[in-house]
C-alpha positions in Angstrom: 0.0 -0.3 0.0 1.2 3.9 -1.1 2.3 5.5 2.4 0.7 9.2 2.7 2.6 12.4 3.6 5.7 13.5 4.8 4.3 11.8 8.5 4.8 8.4 7.1 7.2 5.9 7.8 8.1 3.1 6.1 6.8 -0.4 7.4 9.8 -2.4 9.4 10.3 -5.7 8.3 7.8 -8.2 9.9 8.7 -10.7 12.7 6.8 -14.3 12.4 3.8 -13.6 15.0 4.3 -10.2 15.3 4.5 -7.2 13.3 6.7 -4.1 14.8 4.8 -0.9 14.6 6.1 2.2 13.1 6.3 5.0 15.9 6.8 8.6 16.2 9.2 10.2 18.3 9.2 9.0 21.6 7.4 12.1 23.5 8.6 13.8 26.9 7.1 11.7 29.8 5.2 15.2 30.1 4.0 15.5 26.9 2.8 11.3 27.1 0.9 11.7 30.4 -1.0 14.4 28.2 -1.8 11.8 26.0 -2.6 9.3 28.2 -5.3 11.5 30.2 -6.8 12.8 27.0 -7.2 9.8 25.2 -8.5 8.3 28.6 -11.1 10.8 29.2 -12.6 10.2 25.9 -13.0 6.8 26.2 -14.6 7.0 29.7 -17.1 9.9 28.2 -18.0 7.1 25.4 -18.2 4.4 27.9 -20.3 6.4 30.5 -22.8 7.1 27.2 -23.4 3.4 26.7 -24.8 2.8 30.3 -26.4 6.0 32.2 -29.5 5.2 30.2 -30.0 1.6 31.9 -31.0 2.8 35.2 -33.7 5.5 34.2 -35.0 3.4 31.5 -37.9 2.5 33.3 -39.1 5.9 33.9 -38.1 7.2 30.1 -41.5 6.2 28.4 -44.1 8.6 31.0 -41.2 11.3 30.4 -40.8 11.0 26.7 -44.7 10.2 25.7 -44.3 7.1 24.3 -44.6 3.2 24.9 -41.6 0.6 26.5 -40.9 -0.7 23.6 -40.3 2.2 21.3 -37.9 3.8 24.6 -35.7 0.3 24.1 -34.9 1.5 21.0 -32.2 4.1 22.8 -30.3 0.9 23.5 -31.0 -0.9 20.3 -30.2 1.9 18.1 -26.7 2.5 19.6 -26.0 -1.1 19.8 -26.4 -1.5 15.9 -24.6 1.7 14.9 -21.6 1.0 17.1 -21.8 -2.8 15.8 -21.4 -1.0 11.9 -19.3 1.8 12.4 -16.6 0.0 15.2 -14.7 -1.9 12.2 -15.6 0.7 9.5 -13.9 3.2 11.8 -10.8 0.9 12.5 -10.5 0.6 8.9 -10.7 4.3 7.9 -8.2 5.1 10.6 -6.0 2.9 9.3 -5.9 4.6 5.7 -6.9 7.9 6.9 -5.3 8.3 10.4 -5.9 7.5 13.9 -6.4 10.8 15.5 -8.5 12.3 12.4 -11.2 9.5 13.5 -10.7 10.0 17.2 -11.9 13.2 16.1 -14.9 11.8 13.8 -15.6 9.7 16.9 -15.8 12.4 19.9 -17.4 15.0 17.8 -20.3 12.5 17.2 -20.3 12.0 21.0 -20.9 15.3 20.9 -23.6 16.0 18.5 -25.9 13.1 20.0 -25.2 14.1 23.4 -26.8 17.6 22.6 -29.4 16.3 20.4 -30.5 14.2 23.5 -29.7 16.9 25.8 -32.5 20.2 24.0 -35.3 17.1 23.1 -38.2 14.9 24.5 -38.9 14.0 21.0 -38.5 10.1 20.6 -37.3 10.3 17.2 -34.8 13.0 17.7 -33.4 11.0 20.8 -33.2 7.8 19.1 -31.1 9.6 16.3 -28.9 11.4 19.3 -28.8 7.9 20.4 -27.7 6.6 17.2 -24.5 9.1 17.0 -23.4 8.3 20.3 -23.3 4.9 18.5 -20.8 5.9 16.1 -18.8 7.2 19.3 -18.1 3.8 20.3 -14.7 3.4 18.0 -13.2 6.0 19.9 -12.0 3.4 22.3 -10.3 0.8 19.4 -8.6 4.2 17.6 -7.4 5.5 21.3 -5.9 2.4 21.7 -4.3 2.4 18.5 -3.1 6.0 18.4 -1.8 5.3 22.1 0.5 2.2 20.6 2.2 4.4 18.4 2.4 7.3 20.0 3.9 6.4 23.6 7.3 5.4 24.8 7.7 1.4 24.5 7.9 1.5 28.1 4.8 3.0 28.8 2.7 1.0 25.9 1.5 -1.7 27.7 0.2 0.4 30.8 -1.7 3.0 28.6 -3.1 0.6 26.2 -4.1 -1.0 29.5 -5.9 2.0 30.9 -8.0 2.6 27.9 -8.9 -0.7 27.6 -10.4 -0.7 31.3 -12.5 2.4 30.2 -14.7 0.3 28.9 -15.7 -1.6 31.9 -14.7 1.1 34.1 -17.4 3.5 32.3 -20.1 0.9 32.9 -19.7 0.6 36.3 -19.4 4.3 37.2 -22.6 4.7 35.4 -25.3 3.4 36.9 -24.8 5.0 40.2 -23.6 8.3 38.3 -27.1 7.9 36.4 -29.0 7.1 39.6 -27.5 10.2 41.2 -27.7 12.8 38.8 -30.9 11.7 37.0 -32.6 11.5 40.4 -31.5 15.6 41.3 -31.3 17.1 38.1 -33.2 15.4 35.5 -32.3 12.7 32.8 -31.6 15.2 30.6 -28.4 16.0 32.9 -26.9 13.2 31.6 -26.2 14.0 28.6 -25.4 17.7 29.2 -22.8 15.9 31.3 -21.4 13.6 28.5 -21.6 16.8 25.9 -19.5 18.6 27.3 -17.0 15.9 28.4 -16.9 14.8 24.8 -16.2 18.2 23.8 -13.4 19.1 26.3 -11.6 16.0 24.9 -12.2 17.0 21.4 -10.2 19.8 22.2 -7.7 18.4 24.0 -7.1 15.5 21.4 -7.0 18.5 18.6 -4.5 20.5 20.4 -2.7 18.5 22.3 -2.2 14.7 20.4 -0.6 14.4 17.2 -1.2 12.1 14.4 0.0 8.9 14.1 2.4 8.1 10.9 2.1 4.7 9.1 -1.3 5.8 6.8 -1.9 3.8 4.1 -4.1 5.4 2.3 -6.5 3.9 -0.7 -9.8 3.5 -1.5 -12.8 2.4 0.6 -14.4 -0.8 0.3 -18.1 0.4 0.0 -19.2 -3.0 -0.6 -17.4 -4.8 2.1 -18.8 -1.7 4.2 -22.8 -2.1 3.1 -22.1 -6.3 3.6 -20.9 -5.5 7.0 -23.7 -3.4 8.3 -26.2 -5.7 6.7 -24.8 -9.0 8.6 -24.1 -7.3 11.8 -27.7 -5.7 11.7 -29.4 -8.9 11.1 -27.6 -10.6 13.8 -27.5 -7.6 16.7 -31.2 -6.5 16.1 -32.7 -10.5 17.2 -30.4 -10.4 20.1 -31.3 -7.0 21.4 -35.3 -8.1 20.5 -35.5 -11.7 22.2 -37.1 -10.6 24.8 -39.9 -9.4 23.1 -39.6 -11.6 19.6 -38.9 -14.6 21.8 -36.0 -17.1 20.7 -38.3 -19.2 18.4 -40.0 -16.4 16.9 -39.9 -16.6 12.8 -37.9 -12.8 12.7 -35.3 -13.9 15.1 -34.3 -17.3 13.2 -34.8 -15.3 10.2 -32.6 -12.3 10.8 -30.1 -14.7 12.2 -29.9 -17.1 9.5 -30.1 -14.0 6.8 -27.2 -12.3 9.1 -24.6 -15.7 8.8 -25.7 -15.8 5.1 -24.3 -12.2 4.6 -21.1 -12.2 6.6 -20.6 -16.0 4.4 -21.2 -13.4 1.7 -18.8 -10.8 2.7 -16.0 -13.0 3.4 -16.4 -14.4 -0.3 -16.4 -10.8 -1.5 -13.4 -9.6 0.9 -11.1 -12.3 -0.3 -11.6 -11.2 -4.0 -11.0 -7.8 -2.8 -7.9 -5.6 -3.3 -8.4 -3.4 -0.4 -10.7 -5.0 1.5 -12.3 -3.6 4.7 -12.0 -6.6 6.3 -8.9 -8.6 6.3 -10.1 -12.1 6.0 -6.6 -13.8 6.0 -5.5 -12.2 8.8 -9.0 -12.4 10.8 -8.3 -16.4 10.6 -4.6 -16.1 12.0 -5.1 -18.5 14.9 -3.7 -16.2 17.9 -6.2 -13.7 16.8 -9.3 -15.9 16.5 -8.4 -17.4 19.8 -7.8 -13.5 21.2 -11.8 -12.8 19.3 -13.0 -15.8 21.3 -12.2 -14.7 24.6 -13.2 -11.3 24.1 -16.9 -12.1 23.5 -16.9 -14.6 26.7 -15.2 -11.5 28.6 -17.8 -9.4 27.0 -20.6 -11.9 27.9 -19.3 -12.1 31.7 -19.0 -8.1 32.3 -22.7 -6.9 31.1 -24.5 -10.4 32.6 -22.4 -8.6 35.9 -24.3 -5.7 35.1 -27.5 -7.0 34.5 -27.0 -9.6 37.6 -26.4 -7.1 40.3 -28.0 -3.9 40.4 -31.3 -5.6 39.7 -31.1 -8.6 41.9 -29.9 -6.2 44.8 -33.2 -4.2 44.4 -35.3 -7.0 44.4 -37.5 -7.0 47.3 -36.0 -9.1 50.7 -39.0 -10.9 50.4 -38.3 -12.5 47.2 -35.2 -14.4 49.9 -32.2 -12.9 47.6 -32.6 -9.4 47.3 -32.2 -6.3 49.5 -34.9 -3.9 48.6 -31.7 -1.4 47.8 -32.6 1.9 45.8 -31.5 2.8 42.6 -28.5 4.3 43.2 -27.4 1.9 45.8 -27.9 -0.8 43.3 -25.6 1.1 40.9 -23.1 1.8 43.9 -22.8 -2.1 44.5 -21.1 -2.2 41.0 -18.8 0.5 41.4 -16.0 -1.0 43.1 -15.6 -3.2 40.0 -14.8 -0.7 38.0 -12.6 1.3 40.2 -10.6 -1.7 40.6 -10.5 -2.1 37.0 -8.9 1.0 36.9 -6.0 0.5 39.6 -5.1 -2.6 38.3 -4.3 -1.5 34.4 -0.7 -0.7 35.8 0.1 -4.1 36.9 -2.0 -6.3 34.5 0.8 -4.5 31.9 3.4 -5.4 34.2 1.8 -9.1 33.7 1.6 -8.8 30.2 5.5 -7.9 29.9 6.6 -10.5 32.4 4.7 -13.6 31.9 3.0 -12.5 27.9 -0.1 -11.6 27.2 -2.3 -15.2 26.8 -1.6 -16.2 30.3 -2.4 -13.0 31.6 -5.3 -12.8 29.7 -6.2 -16.4 30.9 -5.4 -15.2 34.3 -7.7 -12.5 33.9 -10.7 -15.1 33.0 -9.9 -17.6 36.0 -10.4 -14.7 38.3 -13.8 -14.0 36.9 -14.5 -17.2 37.6 -14.2 -17.5 40.9 -16.1 -14.5 40.8 -18.6 -16.0 39.6 -18.6 -18.9 42.1 -18.7 -16.6 45.0 -21.6 -14.7 43.6 -23.3 -18.5 43.3 -22.3 -19.6 47.0 -23.0 -16.3 48.7 -26.3 -14.7 49.3 -26.5 -13.0 52.9 -25.2 -10.1 53.1 -24.9 -7.3 50.7 -21.0 -6.7 51.6 -20.6 -10.6 50.1 -22.4 -9.7 47.1 -19.9 -6.4 46.2 -17.1 -8.9 46.8 -18.5 -11.2 44.3 -19.1 -8.6 42.0 -15.8 -7.1 42.5 -14.1 -9.5 41.9 -16.0 -10.1 38.4 -14.8 -6.8 37.9 -10.6 -7.3 38.3 -10.6 -10.3 36.4 -12.6 -8.6 33.6 -9.8 -5.5 33.9 -7.0 -7.7 33.7 -8.5 -9.5 30.6 -9.6 -6.2 28.9 -5.9 -5.5 29.5 -4.1 -8.2 27.7 -6.1 -7.9 25.1 -5.1 -5.2 23.1 -1.7 -6.9 23.5 -2.3 -9.9 21.9 -4.1 -7.9 18.9 -0.8 -5.5 18.4 1.4 -8.4 19.0 0.0 -10.4 15.6 -1.7 -7.8 13.6 0.3 -5.6 10.5 1.3 -2.1 11.3 -0.8 -0.9 8.7 -3.8 -2.6 10.4 -4.1 -2.1 14.2 -7.2 0.2 14.3 -9.1 -1.9 12.1 -7.6 -5.5 14.2 -8.6 -3.1 17.6 -12.3 -2.6 16.4 -13.0 -5.8 15.3 -11.9 -6.8 19.5 -13.8 -4.7 20.8 -16.8 -5.4 18.3 -16.5 -9.5 19.8 -17.1 -7.9 22.9 -20.3 -5.9 21.9 -21.4 -9.6 20.8 -20.5 -11.3 23.9 -22.6 -8.0 25.8 -25.3 -8.7 23.9 -25.3 -12.3 24.0 -25.3 -12.0 27.7 -28.4 -9.6 27.7 -30.1 -12.0 25.2 -29.6 -15.0 27.2 -29.5 -13.7 30.8 -33.0 -12.1 29.8 -34.4 -15.1 28.7 -33.1 -16.8 32.0 -34.5 -14.4 34.4 -38.0 -14.2 32.2 -38.2 -18.2 33.0 -37.5 -18.7 36.1 -39.9 -16.6 38.3 -41.7 -16.3 41.6 -44.6 -14.3 42.5 -44.9 -11.9 44.9 -48.0 -11.2 45.0 -49.3 -9.8 41.1 -45.7 -9.3 40.8 -43.2 -11.7 38.6 -39.1 -11.7 39.2 -36.6 -13.5 39.1 -35.5 -16.1 41.1 -32.4 -17.4 42.9 -32.4 -20.3 40.7 -32.8 -17.8 37.4 -29.6 -15.8 38.9 -27.2 -18.9 40.0 -28.0 -20.5 36.4 -26.7 -17.1 35.2 -23.9 -17.0 37.2 -23.1 -20.8 36.2 -23.2 -19.9 33.1 -21.0 -17.3 33.1 -18.6 -18.9 35.3 -18.1 -21.6 32.6 -18.0 -19.2 29.7 -14.7 -17.5 31.9 -13.1 -20.4 31.7 -13.5 -21.2 28.0 -12.5 -18.3 27.5 -9.2 -19.0 29.7 -8.7 -22.3 27.4 -9.0 -20.1 24.3 -6.3 -17.6 25.7 -3.6 -20.7 27.1 -4.4 -21.7 23.8 -2.6 -18.7 22.4 1.3 -18.6 21.7 2.8 -16.6 24.6 4.8 -13.9 23.1 5.8 -11.4 26.0 4.2 -8.2 25.0 6.7 -6.5 22.2 5.3 -2.9 21.5 
């Protein structure tokens, strides 16, 4: 591929299993800290935008004068748009600039947040959420940009911190939403995220340079269309299983159609000179195993959010709940997010010491242990918090290792696209957790007067599935060639 502009650098010779990354001149520590702070803050704002609506969702049909099924599209639309935008923007970033596409992602976060902050018109609010879905690409783009910009000795900790923001934002978003929305209204959530997004946009624009090694080329429009259609056909039924049912013709038909479209996409991309999705690279064994593990981690993290706040908010008459408020339910997952953030540098050292594969496996085993705790203990609120925090810590360790594995086995000109696809697999895991977890909790119910609530057995089945998923993730990680981080 042709390198563009005087900033571009010739790619280094490829080493088996590892493609060295073309780098800018190492910045001074102060400048590197600014890069990490600005990009990390942007990733946190994006992650928050995905979780803050969850606690207030039940109140929105009344506020927005619409039905509950329509309000659900505030989550579904974001999920569908993100599924398409993340891999597409990753590929465009490799072609035209990681910083440029990061700015685009943060810009869409600001636009979407402002739209949602100024209106109660549900179609416009959904459009705003679609813009926020595009912004999800900021997380893998930030990882890819810092991989090139940070000094070598700080890359591991840097990408571990940005990667952990996916979990940190989810954990922080629940209590933040409950606290802010309770006193200021849900519009204030969007003003907060919009202001944070604008500050990080200005910070990236003024403080963060562009990365070298841009490939240029033409956009694979057919590949983008096929990828979008295939992913939407798969993600939509996963998001709607609670109302459609797993046996619904729409669910089965869309899943089959999505699979067929993705097969066609693979056939087309193998015959395209500059494909949107590099099928040959994607089929590399280390990348396949890492993406499978990522999907399982995404499943475990979302199920932790799903199975904690609602669990402790259930009435004490259920035999397991604590009758906690929405704010307390959110605060119960906050320690897991703090653990993810604090352990990011430790995780980076583990990657350098034992290799990313073994670190990923360790994180998965910790996650499995956390779920075992959740299955066995139900007597006190602090025990629930401990189990959830252990799951969060393990997820943080695993999330820190994933970008290192992706970068170790990806050519420099494809790092942003590869990290985007890895983020997509995490999102698929979260969607599966929502669909499967929701179905389990809906099937295993107990009745308290006219109300039907999930039973303790239903939660334990979900937690057991999560523990098994974590063990499978550990096995997949251990099968990855154990190479210490070379970034």
